Residue, then its C-alpha position, 0 to 999 in steps of 0.5 A: m134699610a138693614l134690621s137687626f133684633y136684640a142681642y145679648d153678645e157683647s160683641v154688638r156693643h162694638g159698632v164697626f167701621q161698616l162699608a158701603m154704596r151700599m159702603g157709601l156713596g150708598l151711592v156709591a155701591f153701598f161701600a164707597a163712599p164713606y172713604l169719599t172726602r168732599g175734597d179740600d178747600a184750600r187748594s193750590p193755583v194748579v191750573g196753568r201751571h206747566i208741568e216739567d217732564f218726568a219719567l215713571r215706569d209701568f208695572r211691566g217695568k216699561e219707561y214712560r217719559l211725558a216728553e215722549s208724547t207727541k198728543s196734543v192732549v195728555v189726560v192724567t188720572f191720579l188712581g189708587t188700587e183699593c180706593p172704591l171710587a177709583r174702582l168705580y172711575v176706571p172703566r169710564l176712563v177705558e171708555l174715554r180713551e175708546e172715545f177720543a182714540d182718534r182725536s190725538v189723545v193720551f191716557l196715563g194713569i198714575v198710581s202715587n199710594r205707597q202701599d199700592s205694590i207693583a203686583e197690586i197695579s197689575h192685578f187692577a189694570r188686567a181686572n179693569h181691562v186697563r189699556f192704557p199704561m198704569l204707572k208707579d210713582p215712587g216717593n209720591r214725587v209726580a203726585d207733589l209735581f200735579h199738587a194732586r192730593r185724591t184718587p181718582e183725579a184728573f188733569v188736561l195737559d194741552r200741547d205744551r204741557v200746561i194743566r187747562y183742567r184739574g178735578r172730578i171725572d164727572n158729577q155722578y157720585g159726591f157730597q151734600k154740604d152736611g157731608r152725606s154722600f149721593q149718587r146719581n143713577k148717571p152723570t149730568r155733567r161730563d166734566l173731564a171729557l168736556a175739558i177734553e173737548a175744549v182743549l182739542s178745540g183751541n177753546e178755554v175750558s168752561v170749569p177749568e176746576t172742580v173738586s174731587p172727591g176721593c181717598k187721599i192719596g197715601r204719601l210717604r210719612e217720616p214715623d215720630s219714634n218718640s211719638p207717645v201714640t203708637w200703633s202697637k200700643q193704643i191704635s191697634r185697639i182702637f181699630q180691634r174695637h171699631c173697625q176690624s168687623c168689616h175691615r178684614p178679608g171675605e168682608i164688605a170693607p175695601f181693604p184690610l185694617l188687621s195689621y201695622d203694614e195693612v193700615q200703611g197709607w190710609e192714616a190720613m185718610i182714616q184720620e179725615v173721616v174719623q173728624q168728620n164723624r162719617m166713620p164708624p157710620w152713626t147718624a144719631d144723636s148722643r143726647a136721645g137713648q143709649f143704644a147697645n151698637d153705638s159705634r162712635l168713638s170716644d172723644d180720647e179716641k179720636r184724639l190718640i188717632d190725631t196724636w198718632v197721625a200727627h206723629g207720622s203714624p209709628e209702629g211702636d214695640p210690636d210686643e205691645l200689640p194685643p192678642p188678635k182678635p178672633f173671627v168665628a169661622g162657621w156659623r155664629i148661632g151653632q148648626p141652624d135648623a134650617v138654611l134658606y137660599m134666596d134662589d136656586r140661581p146667583f143674581d149677577v151684579p153689574a160693574e157700576g150703576v144703581v141697582e133697584y132693590q132685588y126681591f126673591v120668594v122662598d118657600p121654607d115648606f115647614a110641616g108645621d108652625r115654627w118659633i125662631k129665636a136666632a138667625e144669621y143672614r150670610p151675603g154669598n158675596p160681601a164685596v157687593v151686599h149692603h144690606i139684607n131684609v127678610f120679610l114674612l108673606p102670609a100663606e094666603k098670598g102664594d108667591q104674590f105682593e106688592r112691595d107696599e105691603l111687605t113693611n108690615d110683616l118684617l122677619w129680620g136682616f143684615a147689614p156688614g159688621v151687625p151680629p147675627t140676632v140672638l133673642p133673650s131666652g123666652m123671646a121668639i118670633h112667630l113663623p105660621r105653617g105655609t108663611r113664604l120669606v121675600f128676601q129684599l136685596h140692596y146690591t153696590p156695585n164695585g167696578t167689576p161685574q159680580q154674582d151673589r147668591s145669599y142666604m141664611g140660617l134659622v134656629f127655633a125655639d121650643p114653643s113651650e118655652v116662648r113667653k114674649q113674641v117679638r114682632t114688628v110694628l110700624a108708626v107709618n103715614t102714606k097720605f103725604e105730599i112734599p111739595p116742589g122745592a120744599a126743604n122741610h117738609l114736615v111729616e108726622s105718624w104714630y103708633d098708640f100701645d094697647r098693652d104694656a110691651l118691651l121696646i127692643s130697636m127703632i129704625p127710622h127709613m125714608h128714601l133720597r129725600g129723607k133729612s131727619f127723624r125723631y121718635v117721641a114717646h107720650y106716656p099715659d102720665g102726661s109726660r114725654e121722652e125722646l127716644l132717638d133723634v137722627p138730625r142726618y138721616d143717610f139713606n146709604w146708612q140706615n142703622t138699626y138702633v138697638l136699645s141698650k136694655p129693652k124699654l118698658i112701654p105702658a099701655r096708651t102710650r103713643i109714639q109719635c115719629e116726625a120726618t122732615f124731607d128736602n125736595s129742593e135743589d140744594n139736595l144734590a140726592n133729589p132726583d126731581p125738585e120740580s115734582p111733588v113727592r108721594w109715597g112709593d117703593q121706588t127711591w124716587d118715591e118716598m117712604m116715611i116707616g118709624y119701625l118698632q121692634i117690640a116684645v109682648a106676652k104671648e098671645k093665647v090664639v098664637e099658643v093655639a097656632a103653635s100646635g101646627d104639627r097636628p093632622v089637619w083632621a084633628n085641628l078640624l076636630w078640635f075646632a068642631v068640638a070647641a064649636g059645639a060645646a060653645t053651642l050648647g052653652l048657649l042653649v043652655l043659658l037661653a033656656s035658663r033665662q026663659r024659664m026666668r021670665a016665665a016665673e016672674a010673668g006668674a009672679 
């Protein structure tokens, strides 16, 4: 869950091609999934096909011929150097090669993408310690021979070079029927290993064909010079608005999309994820609410992309290109008043697997209270940081906390492509003296070991200029139980407003069984309004929904949140469909929280606390004087009442 408060910055209006496992499987490491697919429905009858001899060269120039192999089994896997899922599975292929090293099996990696150069293949092989041949397939001729469509996609050939298996490597990563991605902690079926074992034993492969999620192979295309849509005239502008915040060097996206050359090979994949509404990531229904950070493409923009791809994705006239989109270097909030790192040492992110949320307690050691009007979060390693949340830990807690308690005191957060938080004039968040900050980080492995040391910058407001205090309130339910196998279990929560407030944004939060989430306002006059509807909740894309304008919520309004959970076996992300599920902070538990980010009038008690820069003795003296005055007033009142009673008795 990544949070962002309202920002009056035009850049917030342009969504982003945010990537995550963390890009998305969320699973795959907040940034792999959005570029994966559920596979192709129409599949050629490949299993049983004999593969004729072919010859390809590796990145060193050495030629390999299929006919020269004397091994009983040949495993051919189509790979891509930039595909997030291919990156994750290469180490597994290396392990499989070692597993079958003494069993007459040879492994070949084939790169058919036109966008993958020899230099990139060489770097890919070295970085992943690949010991089997990595072959370049010019013109995707061998990919056509196999009818290969995706990376990674594996084929098992027997001694006669007949395809006996085609599909995925295992079932750890994939997609639900509705397009949401999932990731298991570990595979429950090793399809490729089982197929190799069966062929070696002379048996039939029990499941000879599986759907292989992955990136489309970037095949050669013939551009139509008469296309009404070109990169230079229309498509480059769409990508500037929706994609380049993440798809540029140093950001979380696995490849840049700044130029025509960089887009080459990705056109069909881009078209697919746009058609399936997986990119840009936005899961809210358009019929409820208007949001400043709505990242969806318009229907016209989608049609332009379809037309461009259908005409071979031509470049057009470079003179028609727009000026490059400027990206700010350095702090976008100006020079911060304070810079705080999550820890003194970097955190080691493993190459693969699921990394549970990591927590780091930071003592800012401010001399007094602070009011925060702007914040910017910076991932130390954007390639693996899916999101950052920072919570407030009250001074009396010290460094000790229960994870469940953190949900009540949230400061700010980061997600790929989200602009820094800059609150409107007169609004700020109160940070009492002695408060600790708890960094919560969600990491998404990308296939190689990484390190991260994230940090944030804060800009303080003058307390005298703060008119409204920004805070986070919760519509939360912790007392639910989801029955085993329940596919549509409803859980509700409420938040009642006791004063007028401005609603800034909403963040629904559930875990792996979360299915849908809705916010409904019940106003004092009896009317109701649907504020937000997320019909297809995705744990891997937990958006913050920032209203286009802060919305006045009258006192005595009730916000009702409705969440549905899928604890059935049809939910492929479900860790255990046979057990009841209750509240808990681990991903195999569940949560039901409707975050509401609001602004209220600055309270007098907080105004007093804002003078925390005074020495302790001065504060004690002030409270002593106040208490003495109150006591004196009470004594005078009691004496007055006694005189009135005596006068009444005498009368």
